[in-house]
C-alpha positions as CSV (number, residue, x, y, z in Angstrom):
1,X,26.0,-13.0,0.4
2,X,30.0,-12.0,0.7
3,X,29.4,-8.8,-0.8
4,X,26.1,-8.3,1.5
5,X,28.3,-8.9,4.4
6,X,30.9,-6.6,3.5
7,X,28.6,-3.9,2.9
8,X,27.0,-4.5,6.3
9,X,30.2,-4.3,7.8
10,X,30.9,-0.9,6.0
11,X,28.0,0.8,7.2
12,X,28.4,2.2,10.6
13,X,25.6,0.8,13.0
14,X,23.1,3.1,14.8
15,X,23.8,4.1,18.5
16,X,20.7,4.5,20.8
17,X,22.8,6.9,22.9
18,X,23.1,10.4,20.9
19,X,26.5,11.2,22.3
20,X,27.9,7.5,21.3
21,X,26.5,8.2,17.9
22,X,28.1,11.3,17.2
23,X,31.4,10.2,18.6
24,X,31.2,7.0,16.6
25,X,30.5,9.2,13.2
26,X,33.3,11.6,14.0
27,X,35.8,8.5,14.9
28,X,34.9,6.6,11.5
29,X,35.6,9.6,9.3
30,X,38.8,10.0,10.8
31,X,39.7,6.6,10.3
32,X,38.4,6.2,6.9
33,X,40.7,9.4,6.2
34,X,43.5,7.8,8.2
35,X,43.2,4.4,6.3
36,X,43.3,6.4,2.8
37,X,46.1,8.3,3.8
38,X,47.9,5.0,4.8
39,X,47.3,3.1,1.7
40,X,48.1,6.1,-0.5
41,X,51.5,6.6,1.1
42,X,52.1,2.9,0.7
43,X,51.2,3.0,-3.1
44,X,53.4,5.9,-3.3
45,X,56.7,3.7,-1.9
46,X,55.9,1.3,-4.0
47,X,55.8,3.2,-7.2
48,X,58.8,5.8,-6.3
49,X,60.9,4.5,-3.6
50,X,63.6,1.6,-3.8
51,X,63.7,-1.3,-1.1
52,X,64.3,-1.0,1.7
53,X,61.2,0.9,1.8
54,X,61.2,3.8,4.7
55,X,59.0,4.0,7.1
56,X,57.2,0.5,6.2
57,X,56.8,-0.4,9.9
58,X,55.1,3.0,10.6
59,X,52.6,2.5,7.8
60,X,52.0,-1.0,8.9
61,X,51.1,-0.2,12.5
62,X,48.7,2.6,11.1
63,X,47.2,0.1,8.8
64,X,46.4,-2.2,11.7
65,X,45.4,0.9,14.1
66,X,42.8,2.0,11.5
67,X,41.5,-1.4,10.8
68,X,41.2,-2.3,14.4
69,X,39.4,1.0,14.9
70,X,36.9,0.5,12.4
71,X,36.2,-3.0,13.5
72,X,35.3,-2.0,17.3
73,X,33.5,1.0,16.1
74,X,31.1,-1.7,14.4
75,X,31.3,-3.7,17.4
76,X,29.7,-0.5,19.5
77,X,33.0,0.1,21.5
78,X,33.1,3.6,21.0
79,X,35.4,4.4,24.0
80,X,38.0,1.7,23.3
81,X,38.2,3.0,19.6
82,X,38.7,6.4,21.0
83,X,41.5,5.4,23.2
84,X,43.0,3.4,20.4
85,X,42.9,6.1,17.7
86,X,43.9,9.0,19.9
87,X,46.8,7.4,21.7
88,X,47.8,4.9,18.8
89,X,47.9,7.7,16.5
90,X,49.6,10.1,18.9
91,X,52.5,7.4,19.1
92,X,52.6,7.3,15.5
93,X,52.8,11.3,15.2
94,X,55.4,11.3,18.0
95,X,57.6,9.0,16.3
96,X,57.8,11.0,13.0
97,X,58.7,14.2,15.2
98,X,61.6,12.7,16.8
99,X,63.0,10.6,13.9
100,X,62.3,12.5,11.1
101,X,60.8,15.9,10.0
102,X,60.3,17.4,13.8
103,X,58.1,20.2,13.7
104,X,57.0,20.3,10.1
105,X,53.6,21.6,9.2
106,X,52.2,18.2,8.4
107,X,53.1,16.7,11.9
108,X,51.8,19.9,13.7
109,X,48.4,19.6,11.9
110,X,48.3,15.6,12.8
111,X,48.8,16.6,16.4
112,X,46.2,19.0,16.3
113,X,43.8,16.4,14.8
114,X,44.0,14.1,17.7
115,X,43.8,17.1,20.3
116,X,40.5,17.7,18.7
117,X,39.5,14.2,18.3
118,X,40.5,13.3,21.8
119,X,38.7,16.4,23.1
120,X,35.3,15.7,21.3
121,X,35.2,11.8,21.6
122,X,36.7,11.0,25.0
123,X,36.7,14.1,27.5
124,X,37.2,18.0,27.0
125,X,40.2,17.5,29.6
126,X,42.0,15.2,27.2
127,X,42.6,17.7,24.7
128,X,44.8,19.8,27.1
129,X,46.5,16.5,28.3
130,X,47.4,15.7,24.7
131,X,48.5,19.4,23.9
132,X,50.7,19.2,27.0
133,X,52.1,15.8,25.9
134,X,52.6,17.2,22.4
135,X,54.2,20.4,23.6
136,X,56.7,18.2,25.8
137,X,57.5,16.1,22.6
138,X,57.9,19.2,20.5
139,X,60.7,20.3,23.3
140,X,62.3,17.0,23.6
141,X,62.7,16.7,19.7
142,X,64.3,20.1,19.6
143,X,66.7,19.6,22.3
144,X,67.6,15.8,22.2
145,X,66.0,14.0,19.4
146,X,68.7,14.6,16.7
147,X,71.5,13.0,19.5
148,X,69.1,10.3,20.8
149,X,68.1,8.9,17.6
150,X,71.2,9.5,15.6
151,X,69.6,11.6,13.2
152,X,70.9,15.3,11.9
153,X,70.2,18.3,13.8
154,X,66.6,19.8,13.0
155,X,67.2,23.4,11.7
156,X,64.6,24.8,14.1
157,X,64.7,27.5,16.9
158,X,63.0,27.8,20.3
159,X,60.4,29.8,18.5
160,X,59.1,26.6,16.3
161,X,58.8,24.8,19.9
162,X,56.9,27.9,21.4
163,X,54.6,28.1,18.4
164,X,53.9,24.9,18.2
165,X,53.1,24.5,21.9
166,X,50.7,27.8,21.1
167,X,48.8,26.1,18.4
168,X,48.5,22.9,20.6
169,X,46.8,24.7,23.6
170,X,44.7,27.2,21.3
171,X,43.5,23.9,19.8
172,X,42.9,22.5,23.0
173,X,41.0,25.4,24.1
174,X,39.0,25.7,21.2
175,X,37.9,22.1,21.2
176,X,37.1,22.3,25.3
177,X,34.5,25.4,24.3
178,X,33.3,23.3,21.2
179,X,32.6,20.3,23.4
180,X,31.1,22.6,26.1
181,X,28.9,24.1,23.8
182,X,28.0,20.9,21.9
183,X,26.8,19.3,25.5
184,X,25.2,22.3,26.4
185,X,22.8,21.9,23.4
186,X,22.9,18.1,23.8
187,X,21.4,18.5,27.4
188,X,18.9,20.9,26.2
189,X,18.0,18.7,23.4
190,X,17.3,15.8,25.8
191,X,15.7,17.9,28.2
192,X,13.1,19.1,25.8
193,X,12.8,15.8,24.3
194,X,12.2,14.3,28.1
195,X,9.6,17.1,28.6
196,X,7.8,16.1,24.8
197,X,8.1,12.2,25.5
198,X,6.4,13.3,29.3
199,X,4.1,15.2,27.7
200,X,3.3,13.2,24.7
201,X,2.9,9.9,27.0
202,X,0.8,11.5,29.7
203,X,-1.6,13.6,27.5
204,X,-5.3,13.0,28.3
205,X,-6.0,12.3,24.6
206,X,-4.6,9.9,22.2
207,X,-1.7,11.0,20.0
208,X,-0.8,9.2,16.5
209,X,2.4,10.5,14.8
210,X,2.3,9.7,11.0
211,X,5.2,10.0,8.5
212,X,4.8,11.5,5.4
213,X,3.7,8.2,3.5
214,X,1.0,8.1,6.3
215,X,2.4,5.2,8.3
216,X,2.1,5.3,12.0
217,X,5.6,6.3,13.4
218,X,4.7,6.9,16.9
219,X,2.1,6.7,19.4
220,X,1.2,7.1,23.1
221,X,-0.4,4.7,25.4
222,X,-3.6,6.2,25.5
223,X,-4.0,5.6,21.5
224,X,-2.7,1.9,22.4
225,X,-5.5,1.4,24.6
226,X,-8.0,3.4,22.3
227,X,-7.4,1.1,19.5
228,X,-6.5,-2.2,21.1
229,X,-3.1,-2.7,19.9
230,X,0.1,-2.9,21.8
231,X,2.3,0.0,20.5
232,X,4.7,-2.3,18.7
233,X,1.7,-3.6,16.7
234,X,0.7,0.2,16.3
235,X,3.9,1.5,15.2
236,X,4.9,0.5,11.8
237,X,1.0,0.3,10.2
238,X,-0.7,2.3,7.5
239,X,-3.2,4.6,8.6
240,X,-5.4,2.4,6.6
241,X,-5.1,-0.3,8.9
242,X,-6.9,1.5,12.0
243,X,-9.7,3.4,10.2
244,X,-12.9,2.0,8.9
245,X,-13.7,1.5,5.1
246,X,-16.2,4.7,5.4
247,X,-13.4,6.8,6.4
248,X,-10.9,6.3,3.8
249,X,-12.0,8.9,1.5
250,X,-12.0,11.4,4.5
251,X,-8.3,10.5,4.6
252,X,-7.5,10.9,1.0
253,X,-9.2,14.6,1.1
254,X,-7.8,15.5,4.3
255,X,-3.9,14.2,4.5
256,X,-3.1,16.0,1.2
257,X,-4.3,19.3,2.6
258,X,-2.4,19.0,5.8
259,X,1.0,18.2,3.7
260,X,0.1,21.7,1.7
261,X,0.1,23.0,5.1
262,X,-3.4,23.9,5.2
263,X,-5.4,24.5,8.9
264,X,-7.8,21.8,9.1
265,X,-11.0,22.1,11.3
266,X,-11.6,19.9,14.2
267,X,-13.1,16.9,12.4
268,X,-15.2,13.1,13.2
269,X,-14.0,10.0,12.0
270,X,-14.7,6.2,12.7
271,X,-11.6,4.3,13.4
272,X,-11.4,0.4,13.8
273,X,-10.4,-1.2,17.0
274,X,-8.2,-4.3,16.7
275,X,-11.3,-6.5,17.5
276,X,-13.2,-5.0,14.7
277,X,-15.2,-2.5,16.6
278,X,-16.0,0.9,15.4
279,X,-14.3,3.8,17.6
280,X,-15.8,7.2,17.1
281,X,-12.9,9.9,17.6
282,X,-12.8,13.7,17.2
283,X,-9.5,14.7,15.5
284,X,-7.2,17.4,15.5
285,X,-4.5,17.2,12.7
286,X,-1.3,19.1,12.3
287,X,2.0,19.2,9.9
288,X,5.0,19.1,12.4
289,X,8.0,20.9,10.8
290,X,11.8,20.9,11.6
291,X,13.7,24.1,12.3
292,X,14.2,24.6,8.4
293,X,10.6,24.3,8.0
294,X,10.5,21.2,6.0
295,X,7.6,18.8,6.9
296,X,8.7,16.1,9.3
297,X,5.5,14.3,10.4
298,X,1.6,14.6,10.7
299,X,0.4,15.0,14.5
300,X,-3.1,13.7,15.0
301,X,-4.6,14.0,18.4
302,X,-7.8,11.8,18.9
303,X,-10.4,12.4,21.3
304,X,-12.6,9.6,22.1
305,X,-16.5,10.5,21.6
306,X,-18.0,7.1,21.5
307,X,-20.1,7.9,24.7
308,X,-21.5,11.0,22.8
309,X,-22.3,9.4,19.7
310,X,-23.9,6.6,21.6
311,X,-25.9,9.2,23.4
312,X,-26.6,10.9,20.0
313,X,-28.0,7.6,18.6
314,X,-30.1,7.2,21.9
315,X,-31.5,10.6,21.4
316,X,-32.4,10.1,18.0
317,X,-33.8,6.6,18.7
318,X,-35.8,8.2,21.5
319,X,-37.0,10.9,18.9
320,X,-38.0,8.4,16.4
321,X,-38.7,5.3,17.6
322,X,-41.5,3.9,19.4
323,X,-39.8,2.7,22.9
324,X,-42.4,-0.4,23.5
325,X,-42.4,-2.1,20.1
326,X,-39.1,-0.8,18.3
327,X,-40.8,0.3,15.4
328,X,-41.4,4.0,14.1
329,X,-43.5,6.6,16.2
330,X,-45.9,9.0,15.2
331,X,-43.7,11.9,14.8
332,X,-41.2,10.1,12.8
333,X,-43.9,8.2,10.5
334,X,-46.0,11.7,9.9
335,X,-42.2,13.3,8.7
336,X,-41.4,10.2,6.5
337,X,-44.9,10.5,5.1
338,X,-44.7,14.0,4.2
339,X,-41.2,13.4,2.4
340,X,-42.8,10.4,0.6
341,X,-45.5,12.6,-0.8
342,X,-43.2,15.3,-1.7
343,X,-41.7,12.8,-3.8
344,X,-44.6,11.4,-5.4
345,X,-45.8,14.6,-6.2
346,X,-42.2,15.5,-8.1
347,X,-42.8,12.0,-10.0
348,X,-46.5,12.5,-10.6
349,X,-45.8,12.1,-14.5
350,X,-44.6,8.7,-14.0
351,X,-47.5,6.8,-14.7
352,X,-48.4,3.7,-12.6
353,X,-46.7,4.9,-9.3
354,X,-49.0,5.4,-6.5
355,X,-48.8,5.4,-2.6
356,X,-50.5,3.1,-0.3
357,X,-51.7,3.7,3.5
358,X,-52.9,1.0,6.0
359,X,-54.3,2.1,9.0
360,X,-54.5,-0.9,11.6
361,X,-56.5,-1.1,14.7
362,X,-56.0,-4.0,17.2
363,X,-59.3,-5.7,18.4
364,X,-60.1,-6.3,21.7
365,X,-56.7,-5.0,23.4
366,X,-58.9,-3.6,26.3
367,X,-60.2,-6.9,27.2
368,X,-56.5,-8.5,27.0
369,X,-55.2,-6.0,29.5
370,X,-58.2,-6.4,32.1
371,X,-57.8,-10.0,31.8
372,X,-54.2,-10.6,31.8
373,X,-52.8,-7.3,33.0
374,X,-51.1,-4.4,31.3
375,X,-47.6,-6.2,31.4
376,X,-49.3,-9.0,29.2
377,X,-50.7,-6.6,27.1
378,X,-47.5,-4.9,26.3
379,X,-46.0,-8.3,25.5
380,X,-48.9,-8.6,23.2
381,X,-48.4,-5.3,21.1
382,X,-44.6,-6.3,20.8
383,X,-45.7,-9.5,19.4
384,X,-48.1,-7.6,17.1
385,X,-45.1,-5.3,16.0
386,X,-43.2,-8.3,15.0
387,X,-45.8,-9.8,13.2
388,X,-46.3,-6.7,11.1
389,X,-42.7,-6.6,10.7
390,X,-42.7,-10.0,9.0
391,X,-45.8,-9.5,6.9
392,X,-44.7,-6.1,5.2
393,X,-42.3,-5.7,2.3
394,X,-38.9,-4.8,2.9
395,X,-38.8,-1.3,1.4
396,X,-42.4,-0.5,3.4
397,X,-42.6,1.7,6.7
398,X,-44.3,0.4,9.8
399,X,-45.0,2.9,12.7
400,X,-46.9,2.9,16.0
401,X,-49.4,5.9,16.0
402,X,-50.9,5.3,19.5
403,X,-51.7,2.6,22.1
404,X,-53.5,0.0,19.7
405,X,-52.9,1.7,16.3
406,X,-50.5,0.9,13.7
407,X,-49.9,2.2,10.2
408,X,-48.1,0.9,7.1
409,X,-46.8,3.2,4.1
410,X,-46.2,1.4,0.7
411,X,-44.1,3.4,-1.6
412,X,-44.1,3.1,-4.2
413,X,-47.3,1.2,-5.1
414,X,-47.5,0.1,-8.4
415,X,-51.3,-1.4,-8.1
416,X,-54.2,-1.0,-5.3
417,X,-54.3,-4.6,-5.4
418,X,-50.9,-4.9,-3.5
419,X,-52.4,-3.1,-0.4
420,X,-55.3,-5.9,-0.3
421,X,-52.7,-8.7,-0.8
422,X,-50.6,-7.1,2.3
423,X,-53.8,-6.3,4.3
424,X,-54.5,-10.5,4.0
425,X,-51.1,-11.3,4.9
426,X,-51.6,-9.0,8.2
427,X,-55.0,-10.4,9.0
428,X,-53.5,-14.0,8.8
429,X,-50.3,-13.1,10.9
430,X,-52.4,-11.2,13.8
431,X,-55.1,-14.2,13.9
432,X,-52.4,-16.7,14.3
433,X,-52.4,-18.5,17.9
434,X,-50.4,-16.7,20.3
435,X,-49.4,-18.1,24.1
436,X,-49.5,-15.5,26.4
437,X,-50.0,-15.4,30.2
438,X,-51.0,-19.1,30.1
439,X,-53.6,-18.8,27.5
440,X,-53.9,-19.4,23.8
441,X,-54.9,-16.2,22.3
442,X,-56.5,-15.8,18.7
443,X,-56.1,-12.0,17.9
444,X,-57.7,-10.1,15.0
445,X,-57.3,-6.6,13.6
446,X,-59.2,-4.2,11.7
447,X,-57.6,-2.3,8.5
448,X,-58.4,0.4,6.5
449,X,-56.8,1.5,3.3
450,X,-56.4,5.0,1.5
451,X,-54.6,5.7,-1.6
452,X,-52.5,8.7,-3.0
453,X,-53.7,10.6,-5.0
454,X,-57.3,8.9,-5.2
455,X,-58.3,9.6,-1.6
456,X,-56.0,12.5,-0.8
457,X,-53.1,14.7,-1.7
458,X,-51.5,15.5,1.9
459,X,-50.8,13.4,4.9
460,X,-53.8,14.6,6.9
461,X,-56.4,13.5,4.5
462,X,-54.5,10.2,3.8
463,X,-54.7,9.4,7.5
464,X,-58.2,10.4,8.1
465,X,-59.6,8.5,5.0
466,X,-57.6,5.2,6.2
467,X,-58.8,5.8,9.8
468,X,-62.5,6.1,8.2
469,X,-61.9,3.0,6.4
470,X,-60.5,1.0,9.6
471,X,-63.8,2.0,11.6
472,X,-66.1,0.8,8.7
473,X,-64.1,-2.5,8.9
474,X,-64.5,-2.7,12.5
475,X,-68.4,-1.7,12.3
476,X,-68.5,-4.3,9.8
477,X,-67.5,-7.1,12.2
478,X,-63.9,-6.9,12.8
479,X,-61.0,-9.2,11.3
480,X,-61.2,-7.6,8.0
481,X,-60.3,-4.7,5.8
482,X,-61.8,-2.0,3.7
483,X,-60.9,0.2,0.8
484,X,-61.9,4.0,1.5
485,X,-62.7,4.0,-2.2
486,X,-64.9,1.2,-1.9
487,X,-67.0,2.5,1.1
488,X,-70.4,4.1,0.5
489,X,-70.5,7.7,1.6
């Protein structure tokens, strides 16, 4: 636990403001450098100097300044840390100039570093203030420091003072220009970021950004609304959390292609709303790279096509489903029958596989319409369709051919007797009493049966033969079935 806390303290916290973060990084590096130099100097004194140790108080002050600065940084006090380091360091370097080495290279370098640091982490003008103060200290050290401090005269000329001042102001000018350049680039970066964020937030489409591990790292408000998640819940989820199981294979296929910089076409996918409902979208996917061309993230623009899909579904239903009864219509049934016959032809060598067709005509529908009205006649047809659906097998096909005519396709049919059993079930279902329009009805139907390949080898023939068998059942008294193969032609 103690080591974990120490490691947490050693790590620099993340600052929300980019300028503060950059300043904190610079101060942190400077402080660690100063702490290391102080510790090395103290160790050198202990090894090579005799007590009393020279500059012991100076090293103690340096140690306190660096440790205090490191602590303030981790408390997110960047400005206080900058003031402490710059002015504390400047006072330490000034003392060494006045009392010891005067304008030696190490002291000049130390002042230049402080000028740079002050201009970068505080204000650009601070570099010129420090340069002026350091130049003044250099002049004082040359003129009066030996007498004031009781030390020996420094063997330096006015040239040293002038050259040191030139270095200080050149450093201040350099840091001023560098700071201006950095601020201009940061301002441009912030402006571009604000423009991107505005575009990102206000795009009419939903936008989802994935990292290279396919986790959501950012999304806009439209994506949140489309998927039903608050942004804080959406960000951080793996992409598998918002897609339907059927779309998983598509993700596994497409995202690796994106990372390989392939240009993907616009594709459709079914996502999953937080409520569990499917959401149909059209997706444009692109790889986002940095200035060096290295992949950063995967951008996905989502367009909600749920309404279009619903319209397509409704059109498909209109094209294939009878609107009154909800079973297949004639056109769809004929198409399904042709496909079934094609399969049967391909499998003709498999013994025992037949195909059966039941043509069902509802008896006395005109009487019901005339007595109870067409509204109740439609209700009766819907009830008949429901009863037929319950009577047939799971794999059989039921369709309505016209007003009172229905048809059932049995595929595969292993025995002709199966059609007769189904016909008996249908007769029983239809004849069961039904309350309609205030009356109790006992309906009936007539059924004709044809068999492939015995009675015909194409859809037209099979339907015609089943129709003929149905009329034979109707002429024989209704409420019964006839097989075409058993009719006397």
